[in-house]
Steps between C-alpha positions, in 0.01 A plus 500: 500500500144376521276528197183705544255278312225765503742748339605234249137433407435874466791523258333234286165680514355207692466652846149356536663167586695641794253384766490149351880477503516631858222268622692204358839603639657548157822692545808555289643160579189329364450710185745308276331173594145603410319286245193561286314263732599712800366812331176324409466393865540868593203578276694665219278404207654719230747303289677823410544596863630154587752516214613848602544391862688182410731680259580771752545251785743295291721805448725673749263622772757548772559862398132594542474670835270772621667837463605660824307804613800614697681811385849446360782551744675835484875487422 
């Protein structure tokens, strides 16, 4: 399952960085490899935001997927 990075950022309360992540092709496979320098290059100046992003990216992000809007299947 692919990780929805915009949804992941929203869950952290940092959705304002969604366009920067998208513009720089940051997807779920790249998240665990992000460094503070990468985040600075993205223009994330808040130390607290960088720490929150790095901590979350270091954890298990593979389960973070956008919820399906599809109705559940009937039995």
